[in-house]
DRENTI-881938 format. One record per residue (C-alpha): residue in three letters; x, y, z. Coordinates in nm, 2 decimals, m for minus. Layout:
BEGIN
+-----+--------+--------+--------+
|   r |      x |      y |      z |
+-----+--------+--------+--------+
| ALA |      X |      Y |      Z |
...
+-----+--------+--------+--------+
//
This chain:
BEGIN
+-----+--------+--------+--------+
|   r |      x |      y |      z |
+-----+--------+--------+--------+
| UNK |   0.02 |   0.00 |   0.02 |
| UNK |   0.09 |   0.35 |  m0.08 |
| UNK |   0.17 |   0.56 |   0.24 |
| UNK |  m0.13 |   0.72 |   0.34 |
| UNK |  m0.19 |   1.09 |   0.27 |
| UNK |  m0.12 |   1.33 |   0.52 |
| UNK |  m0.34 |   1.58 |   0.40 |
| UNK |  m0.68 |   1.48 |   0.43 |
| UNK |  m0.96 |   1.68 |   0.27 |
| UNK |  m1.01 |   2.01 |   0.41 |
| UNK |  m0.76 |   1.97 |   0.70 |
| UNK |  m0.61 |   2.30 |   0.84 |
| UNK |  m0.22 |   2.32 |   0.84 |
| UNK |   0.02 |   2.52 |   1.00 |
| UNK |   0.32 |   2.72 |   0.86 |
| UNK |   0.67 |   2.84 |   0.98 |
| UNK |   0.77 |   3.14 |   1.12 |
| UNK |   1.62 |   4.29 |  m1.48 |
| UNK |   1.34 |   4.52 |  m1.62 |
| UNK |   1.00 |   4.45 |  m1.57 |
| UNK |   0.65 |   4.57 |  m1.58 |
| UNK |   0.46 |   4.65 |  m1.30 |
| UNK |   0.14 |   4.85 |  m1.12 |
| UNK |   0.27 |   5.04 |  m0.83 |
| UNK |   0.08 |   5.17 |  m0.56 |
| UNK |   0.30 |   5.41 |  m0.33 |
| UNK |   0.05 |   5.54 |  m0.11 |
| UNK |   0.19 |   5.57 |   0.24 |
| UNK |   0.37 |   5.26 |   0.15 |
| UNK |   0.61 |   5.04 |   0.42 |
| UNK |   0.96 |   4.99 |   0.39 |
| UNK |   1.01 |   4.64 |   0.44 |
| UNK |   1.30 |   4.47 |   0.48 |
| UNK |   1.53 |   4.17 |   0.48 |
| UNK |   1.80 |   4.09 |   0.71 |
| UNK |   2.17 |   4.23 |   0.60 |
| UNK |   2.37 |   3.91 |   0.43 |
| UNK |   2.00 |   3.78 |   0.26 |
| UNK |   1.88 |   3.75 |  m0.08 |
| UNK |   1.55 |   3.61 |  m0.14 |
| UNK |   1.36 |   3.51 |  m0.47 |
| UNK |   0.99 |   3.45 |  m0.48 |
| UNK |   0.84 |   3.25 |  m0.79 |
| UNK |   0.50 |   3.27 |  m0.87 |
| UNK |   0.26 |   3.04 |  m1.02 |
| UNK |   0.43 |   2.80 |  m1.29 |
| UNK |   0.11 |   2.59 |  m1.37 |
| UNK |   0.33 |   2.32 |  m1.61 |
| UNK |   0.54 |   2.55 |  m1.79 |
| UNK |   0.87 |   2.36 |  m1.75 |
| UNK |   1.03 |   2.61 |  m1.99 |
| UNK |   0.95 |   2.90 |  m1.78 |
| UNK |   1.08 |   2.73 |  m1.49 |
| UNK |   1.40 |   2.70 |  m1.66 |
| UNK |   1.45 |   3.00 |  m1.81 |
| UNK |   1.38 |   3.16 |  m1.51 |
| UNK |   1.58 |   2.93 |  m1.28 |
| UNK |   1.89 |   3.02 |  m1.51 |
| UNK |   1.82 |   3.40 |  m1.47 |
| UNK |   1.80 |   3.36 |  m1.11 |
| UNK |   2.15 |   3.16 |  m1.10 |
| UNK |   2.31 |   3.44 |  m1.32 |
| UNK |   2.16 |   3.71 |  m1.12 |
| UNK |   2.30 |   3.54 |  m0.77 |
| UNK |   2.63 |   3.50 |  m0.95 |
| UNK |   2.94 |   3.64 |  m0.68 |
| UNK |   2.66 |   3.73 |  m0.39 |
| UNK |   2.79 |   3.54 |  m0.11 |
| UNK |   2.52 |   3.59 |   0.16 |
| UNK |   2.22 |   3.36 |   0.23 |
| UNK |   2.01 |   3.30 |  m0.02 |
| UNK |   1.65 |   3.14 |  m0.03 |
| UNK |   1.42 |   3.08 |  m0.33 |
| UNK |   1.02 |   3.07 |  m0.25 |
| UNK |   0.79 |   2.90 |  m0.48 |
| UNK |   0.42 |   3.01 |  m0.40 |
| UNK |   0.24 |   2.67 |  m0.55 |
| UNK |   0.05 |   2.59 |  m0.80 |
| UNK |   0.32 |   2.39 |  m1.01 |
| UNK |   0.04 |   2.17 |  m1.19 |
| UNK |  m0.26 |   2.20 |  m1.38 |
| UNK |  m0.30 |   2.42 |  m1.71 |
| UNK |   0.03 |   2.40 |  m1.86 |
| UNK |   0.13 |   2.08 |  m2.02 |
| UNK |   0.42 |   1.95 |  m1.83 |
| UNK |   0.30 |   1.93 |  m1.43 |
| UNK |   0.56 |   1.59 |  m1.36 |
| UNK |   0.81 |   1.76 |  m1.56 |
| UNK |   0.80 |   2.06 |  m1.31 |
| UNK |   0.74 |   1.84 |  m1.02 |
| UNK |   1.05 |   1.61 |  m1.11 |
| UNK |   1.25 |   1.94 |  m1.18 |
| UNK |   1.16 |   2.09 |  m0.84 |
| UNK |   1.24 |   1.75 |  m0.64 |
| UNK |   1.58 |   1.69 |  m0.81 |
| UNK |   1.73 |   1.98 |  m0.93 |
| UNK |   1.71 |   2.25 |  m0.66 |
| UNK |   1.91 |   2.59 |  m0.74 |
| UNK |   2.28 |   2.50 |  m0.61 |
| UNK |   2.35 |   2.67 |  m0.25 |
| UNK |   1.99 |   2.79 |  m0.19 |
| UNK |   1.79 |   2.71 |   0.07 |
| UNK |   1.42 |   2.61 |  m0.08 |
| UNK |   1.08 |   2.67 |   0.06 |
| UNK |   0.79 |   2.51 |  m0.13 |
| UNK |   0.44 |   2.62 |  m0.06 |
| UNK |   0.12 |   2.43 |  m0.15 |
| UNK |  m0.10 |   2.60 |  m0.38 |
| UNK |  m0.47 |   2.51 |  m0.45 |
| UNK |  m0.45 |   2.30 |  m0.73 |
| UNK |  m0.21 |   2.09 |  m0.57 |
| UNK |  m0.43 |   2.04 |  m0.26 |
| UNK |  m0.71 |   1.95 |  m0.51 |
| UNK |  m0.47 |   1.66 |  m0.66 |
| UNK |  m0.44 |   1.53 |  m0.33 |
| UNK |  m0.82 |   1.54 |  m0.22 |
| UNK |  m0.90 |   1.34 |  m0.58 |
| UNK |  m0.63 |   1.10 |  m0.45 |
| UNK |  m0.84 |   1.09 |  m0.11 |
| UNK |  m1.18 |   1.09 |  m0.24 |
| UNK |  m1.22 |   1.14 |  m0.64 |
| UNK |  m1.59 |   1.13 |  m0.65 |
| UNK |  m1.61 |   1.43 |  m0.41 |
| UNK |  m1.34 |   1.64 |  m0.57 |
| UNK |  m1.38 |   1.54 |  m0.94 |
| UNK |  m1.44 |   1.88 |  m1.04 |
| UNK |  m1.02 |   1.90 |  m1.02 |
| UNK |  m1.06 |   1.74 |  m1.36 |
| UNK |  m1.22 |   2.04 |  m1.52 |
| UNK |  m1.00 |   2.29 |  m1.37 |
| UNK |  m0.64 |   2.17 |  m1.48 |
| UNK |  m0.67 |   1.83 |  m1.37 |
| UNK |  m0.70 |   1.65 |  m1.69 |
| UNK |  m0.38 |   1.77 |  m1.85 |
| UNK |  m0.21 |   1.67 |  m1.53 |
| UNK |  m0.31 |   1.35 |  m1.55 |
| UNK |  m0.21 |   1.35 |  m1.93 |
| UNK |   0.14 |   1.45 |  m1.81 |
| UNK |   0.18 |   1.12 |  m1.60 |
| UNK |   0.00 |   0.91 |  m1.89 |
| UNK |  m0.29 |   0.87 |  m1.69 |
| UNK |  m0.62 |   0.86 |  m1.88 |
| UNK |  m0.46 |   0.77 |  m2.20 |
| UNK |  m0.65 |   0.55 |  m2.51 |
| UNK |  m1.04 |   0.71 |  m2.48 |
| UNK |  m1.21 |   1.04 |  m2.33 |
| UNK |  m1.12 |   1.10 |  m1.98 |
| UNK |  m1.42 |   1.24 |  m1.88 |
| UNK |  m1.58 |   0.86 |  m1.99 |
| UNK |  m1.39 |   0.69 |  m1.75 |
| UNK |  m1.50 |   0.64 |  m1.39 |
| UNK |  m1.33 |   0.91 |  m1.16 |
| UNK |  m1.23 |   0.61 |  m0.95 |
| UNK |  m1.05 |   0.46 |  m1.21 |
| UNK |  m0.83 |   0.78 |  m1.29 |
| UNK |  m0.76 |   0.77 |  m0.96 |
| UNK |  m0.62 |   0.41 |  m0.92 |
| UNK |  m0.42 |   0.47 |  m1.21 |
| UNK |  m0.29 |   0.80 |  m1.10 |
| UNK |  m0.18 |   0.63 |  m0.77 |
| UNK |   0.02 |   0.39 |  m0.98 |
| UNK |   0.18 |   0.63 |  m1.17 |
| UNK |   0.25 |   0.91 |  m0.93 |
| UNK |   0.61 |   0.86 |  m0.82 |
| UNK |   0.65 |   0.85 |  m0.45 |
| UNK |   0.88 |   1.10 |  m0.45 |
| UNK |   0.61 |   1.31 |  m0.61 |
| UNK |   0.37 |   1.26 |  m0.33 |
| UNK |   0.62 |   1.31 |  m0.05 |
| UNK |   0.70 |   1.66 |  m0.22 |
| UNK |   0.34 |   1.73 |  m0.26 |
| UNK |   0.23 |   1.64 |   0.14 |
| UNK |   0.53 |   1.84 |   0.27 |
| UNK |   0.46 |   2.15 |   0.11 |
| UNK |   0.46 |   2.45 |   0.37 |
| UNK |   0.13 |   2.67 |   0.34 |
| UNK |   0.30 |   2.98 |   0.44 |
| UNK |   0.63 |   3.10 |   0.53 |
| UNK |   0.75 |   3.41 |   0.70 |
| UNK |   1.08 |   3.60 |   0.68 |
| UNK |   1.14 |   3.94 |   0.83 |
| UNK |   0.93 |   4.18 |   0.72 |
| UNK |   0.74 |   3.95 |   0.45 |
| UNK |   0.49 |   3.68 |   0.45 |
| UNK |   0.49 |   3.43 |   0.14 |
| UNK |   0.17 |   3.25 |   0.08 |
| UNK |   0.00 |   3.10 |  m0.19 |
| UNK |  m0.35 |   3.28 |  m0.25 |
| UNK |  m0.37 |   3.52 |   0.07 |
| UNK |  m0.46 |   3.58 |   0.40 |
| UNK |  m0.78 |   3.67 |   0.63 |
| UNK |  m0.74 |   4.00 |   0.71 |
| UNK |  m0.79 |   4.08 |   1.07 |
| UNK |  m0.68 |   3.70 |   1.17 |
| UNK |  m0.33 |   3.64 |   1.32 |
| UNK |  m0.10 |   3.39 |   1.09 |
| UNK |  m0.15 |   3.15 |   1.33 |
| UNK |  m0.50 |   3.13 |   1.34 |
| UNK |  m0.56 |   3.15 |   0.95 |
| UNK |  m0.72 |   2.85 |   0.78 |
| UNK |  m0.60 |   2.65 |   0.47 |
| UNK |  m0.92 |   2.71 |   0.26 |
| UNK |  m0.83 |   3.09 |   0.31 |
| UNK |  m0.46 |   3.06 |   0.24 |
| UNK |  m0.50 |   2.86 |  m0.06 |
| UNK |  m0.81 |   2.98 |  m0.20 |
| UNK |  m0.88 |   3.34 |  m0.09 |
| UNK |  m0.93 |   3.62 |  m0.35 |
| UNK |  m1.13 |   3.94 |  m0.33 |
| UNK |  m1.15 |   3.97 |   0.05 |
| UNK |  m0.80 |   3.97 |   0.06 |
| UNK |  m0.70 |   4.15 |  m0.29 |
| UNK |  m0.95 |   4.43 |  m0.19 |
| UNK |  m0.87 |   4.52 |   0.14 |
| UNK |  m0.61 |   4.78 |   0.23 |
| UNK |  m0.57 |   4.66 |   0.62 |
| UNK |  m0.22 |   4.62 |   0.69 |
| UNK |  m0.10 |   4.31 |   0.81 |
| UNK |   0.14 |   4.17 |   1.01 |
| UNK |   0.38 |   4.13 |   0.74 |
| UNK |   0.36 |   4.24 |   0.35 |
| UNK |   0.21 |   3.96 |   0.21 |
| UNK |   0.35 |   3.83 |  m0.13 |
| UNK |   0.16 |   3.60 |  m0.30 |
| UNK |   0.02 |   3.45 |  m0.61 |
| UNK |  m0.36 |   3.29 |  m0.72 |
| UNK |  m0.50 |   3.61 |  m0.85 |
| UNK |  m0.38 |   3.69 |  m1.20 |
| UNK |  m0.30 |   4.06 |  m1.32 |
| UNK |  m0.12 |   4.17 |  m1.62 |
| UNK |   0.15 |   4.33 |  m1.45 |
| UNK |   0.29 |   4.28 |  m1.07 |
| UNK |   0.07 |   4.47 |  m0.81 |
| UNK |   0.27 |   4.65 |  m0.59 |
| UNK |   0.03 |   4.74 |  m0.31 |
| UNK |   0.12 |   4.90 |   0.06 |
| UNK |  m0.02 |   4.52 |   0.21 |
| UNK |   0.10 |   4.30 |  m0.04 |
| UNK |   0.25 |   4.20 |  m0.34 |
| UNK |   0.10 |   4.01 |  m0.60 |
| UNK |   0.34 |   3.79 |  m0.87 |
| UNK |   0.08 |   3.58 |  m1.05 |
| UNK |   0.12 |   3.68 |  m1.40 |
| UNK |  m0.02 |   3.43 |  m1.58 |
| UNK |   0.26 |   3.24 |  m1.71 |
| UNK |   0.06 |   2.95 |  m1.85 |
| UNK |  m0.07 |   3.18 |  m2.11 |
| UNK |   0.12 |   3.50 |  m2.10 |
| UNK |   0.47 |   3.34 |  m2.10 |
| UNK |   0.56 |   3.56 |  m1.81 |
| UNK |   0.71 |   3.41 |  m1.51 |
| UNK |   0.80 |   3.58 |  m1.24 |
| UNK |   1.04 |   3.62 |  m0.96 |
| UNK |   1.02 |   3.91 |  m0.70 |
| UNK |   1.38 |   3.99 |  m0.56 |
| UNK |   1.42 |   4.08 |  m0.24 |
| UNK |   1.71 |   4.21 |  m0.06 |
| UNK |   1.73 |   4.47 |   0.23 |
| UNK |   1.48 |   4.74 |   0.17 |
| UNK |   1.55 |   4.69 |  m0.23 |
| UNK |   1.26 |   4.51 |  m0.42 |
| UNK |   1.29 |   4.41 |  m0.79 |
| UNK |   1.17 |   4.17 |  m1.03 |
| UNK |   1.31 |   3.87 |  m1.28 |
| UNK |   1.09 |   3.76 |  m1.55 |
| UNK |   1.06 |   3.57 |  m1.86 |
| UNK |   0.91 |   3.68 |  m2.20 |
| UNK |   0.57 |   3.72 |  m2.29 |
| UNK |   0.48 |   3.48 |  m2.58 |
| UNK |   0.18 |   3.54 |  m2.83 |
+-----+--------+--------+--------+
//
């Protein structure tokens, strides 16, 4: 038997304490910072675009050449679905981490949807309609006849056979949030007014308008993905870096060092 999935449906979790286009809101903007001697790269939603991840990783390695301090890379989740190479993205993250970096992998709502599908495919079959089908195909699951004509239990059973244990372990070990100095990193956002230790997984992975429309100051400046914007959104209380890579060809990395904030990005495609 495969080892028991650690994340059950709806289970709340815990966390641990170049030139570019962007949209700025500098009104009463705070001056968040990282501890001296640290540089952090935060990468947005990848969604099965192995080509863009490889391109951005190469940019990161060039950018940090010669930097002798502590280097961290934070991935904001949604590694799978939408794009055609979900399994390959996970394999790269697992087997080829950036050299000499501390790597932090956050859980996205699409990864949680996949884990939920493995637990209860009937209850969570909607995953197949918002990206799950292409992820299954990246594992060679459901080949040979139209996927939606197959019983979801059969698709789940085939995925269990073909999903490498290393991929399952990776997904089960992703964090739901991470803080470093003035910043909090999370996939979707946080519930305004709720302390981080009291946040629930449903909000951390799925929240949109209640978070993105809020002007409330949080404990940290929140760096997030999940909600696509044409350009990076710089707000006084949050920085949104999901630039829709799977459609636009623009995968974004936010680079933080001291009080400096800048971007590395892959190019757009037609």
